[in-house]
C-alpha positions in Angstrom: -176.9 96.3 -151.7 -180.8 96.9 -150.4 -183.6 94.1 -149.6 -187.0 93.9 -151.3 -190.0 94.7 -148.5 -191.6 91.1 -149.0 -194.7 92.4 -149.0 -194.9 95.9 -150.7 -191.4 95.3 -153.0 -190.0 98.5 -151.5 -186.3 98.6 -151.6 -185.0 99.1 -148.0 -181.5 99.3 -146.1 -179.7 96.3 -145.1 -180.6 97.3 -141.7 -184.1 97.9 -141.5 -185.7 96.8 -139.2 -189.8 98.1 -139.7 -190.1 98.9 -143.9 -191.0 102.9 -144.2 -193.7 102.4 -146.8 -196.3 99.3 -145.6 -194.8 99.2 -142.1 -194.2 95.1 -143.0 -191.8 93.8 -139.5 -187.7 92.6 -141.7 -186.7 91.4 -138.2 -187.0 88.5 -139.4 -186.3 88.6 -143.1 -183.3 86.5 -142.8 -185.3 83.2 -141.6 -187.9 83.6 -144.5 -185.1 84.5 -147.2 -185.2 80.1 -147.2 -188.3 78.3 -147.4 -189.3 77.0 -143.5 -189.4 73.2 -142.5 -191.7 71.1 -143.9 -192.6 73.1 -146.9 -194.3 71.4 -149.4 -193.2 71.4 -153.3 -194.9 70.1 -155.3 -194.1 69.1 -159.2 -197.2 70.2 -161.0 -197.1 67.5 -163.9 -196.0 64.8 -162.4 -198.0 65.7 -158.9 -194.2 63.4 -157.0 -194.7 65.4 -153.8 -191.6 67.0 -151.9 -191.2 68.0 -148.4 -188.2 70.4 -146.8 -186.4 69.3 -143.9 -183.5 72.2 -143.5 -181.1 74.0 -144.8 -178.3 73.1 -146.2 -176.7 76.0 -148.1 -176.6 79.0 -150.5 -174.6 80.3 -153.5 -174.5 82.3 -156.5 -177.6 82.2 -157.4 -179.1 78.5 -155.5 -180.3 77.5 -152.1 -180.1 73.5 -151.5 -181.8 72.0 -148.4 -182.7 68.9 -147.4 -185.5 67.3 -148.6 -187.6 64.2 -148.3 -188.7 62.3 -151.8 -192.9 61.4 -150.4 -193.4 58.8 -153.2 -189.8 57.0 -153.2 -189.5 57.4 -149.2 -186.0 59.1 -149.4 -184.1 61.5 -148.4 -182.9 64.1 -151.8 -181.2 67.5 -152.3 -183.7 70.0 -153.2 -181.7 73.0 -155.3 -183.6 76.1 -155.2 -183.4 78.9 -157.7 -182.9 82.1 -156.5 -182.6 85.1 -158.6 -180.4 88.0 -157.3 -182.4 90.5 -154.9 -185.4 88.5 -155.1 -187.9 88.0 -151.9 -190.1 85.7 -150.8 -194.2 85.7 -150.3 -195.1 82.8 -148.5 -193.5 79.9 -151.1 -192.8 82.2 -153.7 -190.3 84.5 -155.3 -190.8 87.9 -155.5 -188.4 89.1 -158.7 -186.9 92.7 -158.7 -188.9 94.6 -160.7 -185.8 95.5 -163.0 -185.7 91.8 -164.2 -188.6 91.5 -166.9 -190.7 88.3 -167.2 -188.9 87.8 -170.7 -185.3 87.8 -168.6 -187.0 85.9 -165.9 -188.1 82.6 -167.9 -184.4 82.6 -169.4 -182.4 82.6 -166.4 -185.2 79.6 -164.7 -184.3 78.0 -168.6 -180.7 77.7 -168.2 -181.2 76.5 -164.2 -183.6 74.0 -165.7 -180.6 73.0 -168.0 -178.1 72.4 -165.2 -180.8 69.3 -164.6 -181.0 68.3 -168.4 -176.9 68.1 -168.5 -176.5 65.9 -165.3 -179.0 63.4 -166.4 -177.5 63.5 -169.5 -174.5 62.4 -167.6 -174.9 59.1 -166.1 -172.3 58.1 -164.0 -171.4 56.1 -160.7 -169.9 59.2 -159.3 -171.3 61.8 -161.0 -174.7 63.5 -158.7 -177.8 62.1 -159.7 -180.9 64.2 -161.0 -184.4 62.8 -160.5 -186.4 65.7 -161.2 -186.5 69.0 -161.9 -189.8 71.3 -162.7 -190.9 75.3 -162.6 -193.1 76.1 -159.4 -194.1 79.3 -157.1 -192.8 81.8 -159.4 -189.4 79.8 -159.9 -187.6 76.6 -160.2 -186.1 73.4 -158.3 -183.6 70.5 -159.3 -184.5 66.9 -157.2 -181.0 65.0 -156.6 -179.4 62.7 -154.4 -178.5 63.3 -151.0 -174.9 63.0 -150.1 -174.3 62.8 -146.8 -170.9 63.8 -146.3 -168.0 66.3 -146.6 -166.6 68.1 -149.2 -162.6 68.0 -151.0 -162.3 71.0 -149.9 -163.3 70.4 -146.1 -161.8 66.9 -145.9 -158.1 68.8 -146.6 -158.4 71.6 -144.3 -159.7 69.1 -141.6 -157.4 66.0 -142.0 -154.5 68.0 -144.5 -153.0 66.9 -147.5 -154.0 63.1 -149.4 -152.1 60.4 -149.4 -150.6 58.9 -152.5 -153.0 56.1 -152.6 -156.2 58.0 -152.2 -155.6 61.0 -154.4 -154.9 57.8 -157.1 -158.6 56.5 -156.4 -160.4 60.1 -156.5 -158.2 61.4 -159.4 -159.1 58.3 -161.8 -162.9 58.2 -160.3 -163.6 62.0 -162.1 -161.6 61.8 -164.4 -163.8 58.6 -165.4 -166.6 61.0 -165.0 -165.1 63.5 -167.1 -165.0 61.0 -170.4 -168.9 60.0 -169.9 -168.9 64.9 -169.4 -166.8 65.3 -172.5 -168.9 62.7 -175.1 -172.2 64.8 -174.5 -170.2 67.3 -175.8 -170.2 69.1 -171.8 -167.6 71.1 -170.5 -168.3 71.5 -166.2 -166.6 74.5 -166.4 -166.4 74.6 -162.7 -164.2 71.7 -161.2 -163.2 72.7 -158.1 -162.7 71.2 -154.5 -165.9 72.3 -153.2 -167.7 70.9 -155.8 -166.6 67.7 -155.2 -168.2 65.1 -152.3 -167.0 62.2 -150.5 -169.9 60.0 -148.9 -169.9 58.2 -145.8 -169.1 55.1 -147.8 -166.0 56.7 -149.8 -167.0 57.3 -152.8 -166.2 60.2 -154.6 -169.4 62.4 -156.1 -168.9 65.4 -158.7 -171.9 67.9 -158.3 -172.8 70.9 -159.1 -173.3 71.6 -163.1 -174.6 75.4 -163.0 -171.3 76.2 -165.2 -171.9 73.4 -167.6 -171.8 74.8 -171.4 -172.3 72.2 -174.6 -168.5 72.7 -176.5 -167.4 72.4 -179.8 -164.2 71.1 -179.6 -161.3 73.4 -180.4 -163.3 76.2 -181.6 -163.9 79.7 -180.6 -167.8 81.1 -179.4 -168.6 83.7 -176.4 -168.3 82.0 -173.2 -169.3 83.7 -169.7 -166.3 84.4 -167.6 -168.2 82.6 -164.5 -164.5 81.1 -163.0 -163.2 80.2 -159.6 -159.4 81.7 -159.5 -156.8 79.2 -158.6 -158.7 76.1 -160.6 -159.8 77.7 -164.2 -157.2 77.6 -166.7 -156.4 81.0 -168.5 -158.6 80.6 -171.9 -161.8 80.6 -169.2 -160.5 83.9 -168.5 -161.8 84.9 -172.3 -164.9 85.1 -173.3 -163.7 84.3 -177.0 -161.7 81.1 -176.0 -161.2 77.5 -178.3 -163.7 75.2 -175.9 -162.1 71.8 -175.1 -161.5 69.3 -172.7 -158.4 70.5 -171.5 -160.5 73.6 -169.5 -161.9 70.9 -167.2 -158.5 68.3 -167.1 -156.8 71.8 -165.8 -159.3 72.1 -163.3 -159.3 68.8 -161.8 -155.5 68.8 -161.5 -155.4 71.4 -160.2 -158.2 70.4 -156.9 -155.9 67.1 -157.2 -153.0 69.0 -156.9 -154.3 71.5 -153.5 -155.4 67.3 -152.0 -151.9 66.2 -152.2 -150.7 69.3 -151.5 -152.9 71.5 -148.9 -152.5 74.7 -151.0 -154.5 76.3 -153.5 -152.8 76.9 -156.4 -152.4 80.0 -157.9 -154.3 81.6 -160.5 -153.5 81.3 -163.5 -153.6 84.9 -165.2 -150.8 85.1 -161.9 -148.7 81.9 -163.8 -148.0 83.7 -167.4 -144.6 85.6 -166.8 -142.9 84.1 -163.6 -145.1 81.0 -162.2 -145.5 80.8 -158.3 -146.7 77.6 -158.7 -145.0 75.4 -156.5 -143.9 71.8 -157.1 -145.8 69.5 -155.1 -143.0 67.1 -154.3 -141.3 70.6 -153.0 -144.0 70.1 -150.7 -145.1 66.6 -150.4 -141.2 64.7 -150.6 -143.4 61.5 -150.8 -145.7 61.9 -153.6 -145.7 59.5 -155.9 -143.3 61.1 -159.1 -146.1 59.6 -161.3 -148.9 61.7 -159.9 -146.4 64.8 -159.4 -146.0 64.9 -163.8 -150.0 63.6 -164.5 -151.1 66.8 -162.3 -148.4 68.8 -163.6 -149.3 68.1 -167.4 -152.7 68.8 -166.6 -151.9 72.2 -164.9 -149.8 73.0 -168.2 -151.2 76.9 -169.2 -151.1 76.3 -172.6 -153.6 74.0 -173.8 -151.5 72.0 -176.1 -149.2 70.7 -173.1 -152.1 69.7 -171.3 -153.6 66.0 -171.8 -156.4 66.3 -174.6 -158.6 64.2 -173.6 -160.0 62.5 -170.1 -159.2 59.1 -172.1 -155.7 60.3 -171.9 -155.2 61.5 -168.5 -157.3 58.0 -167.3 -154.0 56.7 -169.4 -151.9 57.5 -167.6 -153.3 57.6 -164.5 -152.8 54.0 -165.0 -149.4 53.8 -165.3 -149.3 54.1 -169.3 -147.7 57.4 -169.1 -147.3 59.2 -172.3 -146.7 62.9 -172.2 -149.2 64.9 -174.3 -146.1 66.0 -176.2 -145.3 62.9 -177.7 -148.4 62.3 -178.5 -148.5 64.9 -180.8 -145.4 64.0 -182.6 -147.1 60.2 -183.4 -150.2 62.5 -184.5 -148.0 64.3 -186.9 -145.6 61.0 -188.1 -149.0 59.8 -188.7 -150.5 62.9 -190.6 -146.7 62.7 -192.1 -146.1 66.0 -191.2 -142.2 64.8 -190.5 -141.1 68.5 -190.1 -143.5 69.3 -187.9 -143.0 66.1 -185.8 -139.2 66.4 -185.2 -140.0 69.7 -183.4 -142.7 68.6 -181.4 -139.9 65.5 -180.9 -137.4 68.2 -179.5 -139.7 69.8 -176.9 -140.6 66.5 -175.9 -138.6 64.9 -172.2 -135.4 63.3 -173.2 -136.1 60.1 -172.8 -134.6 57.0 -174.7 -137.9 55.5 -176.3 -138.6 59.2 -177.4 -135.3 60.2 -178.8 -135.2 56.3 -181.0 -138.6 57.4 -182.3 -137.3 60.9 -182.9 -134.5 59.7 -184.5 -136.3 57.5 -187.1 -138.7 60.2 -187.9 -135.3 62.0 -189.0 -133.7 59.5 -190.9 -137.2 59.1 -192.9 -137.1 63.4 -193.1 -133.2 63.2 -194.3 -131.9 65.1 -191.8 -128.2 65.0 -191.0 -128.5 65.7 -187.2 -130.3 62.0 -186.8 -127.2 60.1 -185.7 -126.6 63.2 -182.9 -130.1 61.5 -181.6 -128.9 58.0 -182.1 -125.0 59.0 -179.7 -127.6 60.8 -177.1 -130.8 57.8 -176.7 -127.3 55.3 -176.2 -125.6 57.9 -173.9 -128.7 57.7 -172.0 -129.2 53.9 -171.9 -126.3 52.0 -173.0 -127.8 49.0 -173.2 -130.8 49.8 -175.1 -129.8 48.2 -178.2 -132.5 50.5 -180.6 -129.6 53.1 -180.4 -127.2 51.0 -181.8 -129.2 49.9 -184.6 -130.8 53.6 -185.2 -126.7 54.5 -185.5 -126.1 51.4 -187.5 -128.7 52.4 -190.5 -127.6 55.8 -190.1 -123.9 54.9 -190.9 -124.8 52.7 -193.8 -126.5 55.9 -194.8 -123.9 57.7 -194.9 -121.7 55.1 -196.8 -119.4 54.9 -193.5 -119.6 51.1 -194.0 -117.3 50.1 -191.3 -118.9 52.1 -188.6 -122.3 51.1 -189.7 -121.3 47.3 -189.3 -119.7 47.7 -185.6 -123.4 50.0 -184.4 -125.1 47.2 -185.5 -122.9 44.0 -184.3 -123.2 45.5 -180.5 -127.4 45.8 -181.3 -127.4 42.3 -182.6 -125.9 41.7 -179.4 -127.7 43.3 -176.9 -131.0 42.7 -179.1 -130.6 38.9 -180.5 -131.8 38.3 -183.7 -133.7 41.2 -185.6 -135.0 41.3 -189.5 -134.0 44.8 -189.5 -131.0 44.9 -187.8 -130.1 41.1 -189.9 -130.5 42.7 -192.8 -128.9 46.2 -192.2 -125.4 43.8 -191.0 -124.9 42.0 -194.4 -125.1 45.2 -196.5 -122.7 46.4 -194.6 -121.0 43.2 -195.1 -122.1 43.9 -198.6 -120.5 47.0 -199.1 -117.3 46.3 -197.4 -116.8 43.8 -200.4 -117.3 40.8 -197.4 -119.4 38.3 -199.8 -118.6 35.5 -197.2 -119.5 36.9 -194.2 -122.3 38.5 -195.7 -123.8 35.3 -197.5 -123.2 33.6 -194.2 -125.6 36.1 -192.2 -127.9 35.1 -194.4 -127.6 31.5 -194.8 -128.0 31.2 -191.2 -130.4 33.5 -190.5 -134.3 32.0 -190.1 -135.9 34.7 -191.9 -137.8 33.4 -195.2 -139.0 36.9 -196.8 -137.8 38.5 -200.0 -135.4 41.0 -199.4 -133.5 38.3 -198.1 -133.3 36.5 -201.5 -132.6 40.3 -203.3 -129.4 40.4 -200.8 -128.4 36.8 -202.0 -129.0 37.4 -205.5 -126.6 40.8 -205.3 -123.8 38.9 -203.3 -123.9 36.0 -206.2 -124.1 39.2 -208.5 -120.2 40.2 -206.9 -119.2 36.8 -207.5 -120.2 36.5 -210.6 -122.0 34.1 -210.4 -125.2 35.5 -213.0 -127.5 32.8 -213.0 -127.7 32.1 -209.5 -128.2 36.1 -208.9 -131.1 36.1 -211.4 -132.2 32.7 -209.6 -132.6 34.1 -206.6 -133.9 37.2 -207.8 -136.6 35.5 -209.6 -137.4 33.8 -206.5 -138.2 36.4 -204.4 -140.5 37.9 -207.2 -142.5 34.4 -207.0 -143.1 34.8 -202.7 -144.5 37.9 -203.2 -146.3 37.4 -207.0 -150.2 37.2 -205.0 -149.6 39.9 -202.0 -151.8 42.8 -202.0 -148.4 44.5 -201.4 -147.9 46.6 -204.2 -144.8 48.5 -203.0 -142.7 45.5 -202.3 -143.3 44.2 -205.2 -142.6 47.3 -206.9 -139.1 47.3 -205.1 -138.5 43.5 -205.7 -139.2 44.1 -209.6 -137.0 47.7 -209.8 -134.3 46.0 -207.5 -134.4 43.1 -210.8 -134.3 45.6 -213.4 -131.9 47.4 -211.9 -129.3 43.8 -212.6 -130.6 43.2 -215.4 -129.9 46.6 -216.9 -126.9 47.0 -215.4 -125.6 43.8 -216.3 -126.5 43.3 -220.1 -123.9 40.4 -220.0 -126.6 39.0 -217.7 -129.6 39.5 -219.7 -131.0 40.1 -223.2 -133.6 42.1 -224.8 -136.2 39.3 -224.1 -135.4 39.1 -220.7 -136.0 42.8 -220.1 -139.4 42.9 -221.6 -140.8 39.9 -220.2 -139.9 41.6 -216.7 -141.2 45.1 -217.8 -144.8 42.7 -219.1 -144.7 40.7 -215.3 -144.5 44.2 -214.1 -146.9 45.9 -215.8 -149.2 43.1 -215.1 -148.6 43.7 -211.2 -149.1 47.3 -211.2 -150.7 48.7 -214.3 -150.3 52.3 -213.1 -147.0 52.4 -211.7 -144.3 55.2 -213.5 -141.6 52.8 -212.3 -141.8 50.9 -215.5 -141.6 54.0 -218.2 -138.7 55.1 -215.4 -136.7 52.1 -216.5 -136.9 52.3 -219.7 -135.7 55.9 -219.7 -132.8 55.0 -217.3 -132.5 52.1 -219.5 -132.0 53.7 -222.9 -130.1 56.6 -221.4 -127.3 53.9 -220.0 -127.3 52.4 -224.1 -126.8 56.5 -225.1 -130.2 56.7 -227.0 -131.1 59.7 -226.0 -133.5 59.7 -230.2 -135.6 57.0 -228.1 -135.9 58.9 -225.3 -137.0 62.1 -226.2 -139.7 59.5 -228.5 -140.2 57.9 -225.2 -141.3 60.8 -223.5 -143.4 61.8 -226.0 -145.3 58.4 -226.2 -145.7 58.2 -222.1 -146.3 60.2 -219.1 -144.2 60.3 -217.0 -143.5 61.3 -213.3 -142.3 63.9 -212.1 -139.5 61.3 -209.5 -139.1 60.2 -213.5 -138.2 63.9 -214.8 -135.7 63.9 -211.7 -134.0 61.1 -213.0 -134.0 62.1 -216.9 -132.2 65.2 -215.7 -129.6 63.4 -213.1 -129.0 60.8 -216.1 -128.7 63.6 -218.9 -126.1 65.5 -216.3 -124.0 62.2 -216.0 -123.9 62.2 -219.6 -122.7 65.6 -220.2 -125.7 67.0 -221.9 -125.9 69.6 -219.6 -128.7 72.7 -221.3 -130.9 69.8 -221.9 -130.8 68.7 -217.7 -131.2 72.5 -217.5 -134.7 71.9 -219.3 -135.7 69.0 -216.9 -135.0 70.4 -214.1 -136.8 73.6 -214.7 -139.5 72.2 -216.0 -139.9 69.6 -212.4 -139.5 73.2 -210.5 -142.3 74.7 -212.6 -144.5 72.3 -210.2 -141.7 71.8 -207.5 -140.6 75.3 -206.5 -139.1 75.6 -203.5 -137.5 71.1 -203.9 -134.0 71.6 -202.3 -132.7 68.9 -204.5 -133.4 70.3 -208.0 -132.2 73.6 -207.0 -129.1 72.6 -205.4 -128.2 70.3 -209.0 -129.4 73.9 -211.4 -126.6 75.4 -209.0 -123.9 72.5 -209.6 -124.6 72.9 -213.2 -124.3 76.6 -213.4 -120.6 76.1 -211.5 -119.9 73.5 -214.5 -120.8 76.4 -217.5 -119.2 79.1 -214.8 -122.5 81.2 -214.7 -121.0 82.0 -210.8 -124.7 84.3 -210.9 -126.9 81.9 -211.9 -125.4 79.6 -209.7 -124.9 81.7 -206.2 -129.3 82.1 -207.1 -129.9 78.1 -207.2 -128.0 77.8 -204.4 -129.0 80.1 -201.5 -132.4 78.9 -203.5 -131.7 75.9 -202.0 -130.4 76.3 -198.6 -133.6 78.8 -198.2 -135.4 75.1 -198.1 -133.1 72.8 -196.5 -130.4 74.7 -195.0 -128.4 72.0 -193.4 -126.8 70.7 -196.5 -123.0 71.3 -196.6 -122.0 70.6 -199.5 -124.6 73.1 -201.2 -122.5 75.8 -198.2 -119.4 74.6 -199.7 -120.5 75.1 -203.6 -122.2 78.5 -202.2 -118.2 79.3 -201.5 -117.5 78.5 -204.4 -119.2 80.1 -206.6 -118.7 83.7 -204.6 -115.0 83.0 -204.9 -116.0 83.6 -208.7 -117.4 87.0 -208.5 -115.4 89.7 -208.3 -115.9 93.5 -209.2 -114.3 95.4 -212.1 -110.8 95.4 -210.2 -110.6 91.8 -209.6 -111.7 92.4 -205.4 -114.4 89.8 -203.8 -117.6 91.2 -204.7 -119.6 88.8 -201.4 -116.2 88.4 -199.3 -118.1 88.4 -196.1 -120.6 86.0 -197.4 -118.4 83.8 -198.9 -116.7 83.0 -195.4 -120.1 82.1 -193.8 -120.5 79.7 -196.6 -117.5 78.6 -195.4 -117.9 78.6 -191.6 -121.7 76.8 -192.8 -119.9 74.1 -194.5 -117.6 73.6 -191.8 -120.2 73.1 -189.8 -122.7 71.1 -190.7 -119.9 68.6 -192.2 -119.0 68.2 -188.5 -122.7 67.7 -187.4 -122.7 65.2 -190.5 -119.3 63.1 -189.6 -117.5 64.9 -192.6 -115.0 65.5 -190.7 -111.9 65.4 -193.5 -113.5 67.4 -195.9 -113.9 70.2 -192.7 -110.7 69.8 -192.4 -109.6 70.0 -195.8 -111.0 74.1 -196.1 -109.8 74.8 -192.7 -106.4 73.8 -194.3 -107.1 75.5 -197.6 -107.7 79.3 -195.6 -105.1 78.7 -193.8 -103.0 78.1 -196.3 -103.4 82.0 -197.1 -103.2 82.8 -193.8 -106.6 83.0 -192.6 -108.1 80.9 -189.6 -111.8 80.8 -190.3 -112.1 79.4 -186.6 -111.5 82.7 -185.4 -113.1 85.6 -188.4 
């Protein structure tokens, strides 16, 4: 690149000694490129004066000097804007003729913005800005002078830093990032050269020349000023989503260098086969948590990094939670359970994480929950939660003996836990061990309504009806003034179940009283209408059911219950109409689709049954019974010649039924299918 002659602004070759146009001597051009010592700079607005002491650095668009503040009487750093291909005439900058006045003003304004950005970020570990102004046809930043060494130079001179030093510096700069990001700014050039360590071992983040405003996770044009090895992949794109994860990558890359002494490879080189060395392979003594934090921050995908500096700080302080796990928990809070399970499955296996996953799977009705709980027990056999969750799963599957054994083990490992005792008593109730269930409840110190409901149920089974009703009513009295509507609904529902199912212990007056009390607690609840429909269906009073539906607004759940009741009483055509009504609002509900398929099996309308079962499986592929029924249906669809129309699909349906039965622990059903095929000399395992 040619140099400008400061006298006549003509271009001269780099090695020219004298300007051929005006004869100006160029021998000292390199020296006069910088301001001379003792040069005085004056802020034209405040009249503050600053004296140049010496040049201490140059790069990009700036020259940095050590200076002296004649008002504060202390040393300072002075950063002067130096345009590309500029020259100097005395103190003034001479801009290249190719740069318009408008463009000059734009460049100087961006330089001034660096000072304004730093001033917004007041933090012990961020370089301080005292003043900024335009003068001498350029602009100046007056900053804190840091007597020290860059992190890059420190590692080059002394080798990799130890765990204690890295953690200290890492924490302090991460905390400063919190302040930067709170101002909706990104530094965009964190690297070892931009971190100073002063003589008091204070670590300071400098050089905000690339700092830019951002709106989290929004896409804007972004200039690609970056340092390979420290810039994340998204920074290479001019159209990139801006987020704090960009600075977090750079910071973790910086401390990767600090603890290994090796500069990380460019993000663009890590896309296909990642050459990044694991820190412990270089420095075996690295703290495992520190290594995990650095590698997490260096993930190529932004979603796998720490999303905020706060998350990074928490981990550095010992409260490690992986970003993936945080994402999973966030999805649970948003009630996006299916997506949450997917994210949990991508987390590193740990007992606590697997327990959380299993709980979400239970809520979602996932048949693989037992497998997750068993894996948690394998990883930590002394964590009683794994046995407790497995016990709850077996309760859901009505495998009461297995549920009891696992819950007892959980009780042994964890001591008195409300949820374990409740499920234990429920197991014994279903094993018809009334005395044992009653003993657990009587010996517990628990005092909440669910206990009374269970006591009521036990007494009901022991045919002590008056006592059963008394406990049910007591449980309602305890929460009569509670704001927990969901609990009240559950308690009233339990009482209504007993009253409707056992008419010998109740009369119409009892039911009406309960309905009225329920209405008073929650006037908008659809549960009351749902129970009335159920009650009328139990009485087979279908005319009243129709009348009730015509005079009340029945919720969608009632439609499913009503359709189920119609099925139970053999009103299959009516049930089909009810399910169809439900599916107009919820066309992807796998349960309604499945029940439609089953009804068409009863009606021997095989092709309709096939259609609805396949639609149900599409929405929820893990249904063993749906695959089983589909196999049965396909066995009944034949050509005019009497041959099976879908022989391959039939085999696939039964194989999937076997697979999902085994996953759910229903081995008897899977064995039954295999035996039936063996009778016709077909080994499904080899097909």
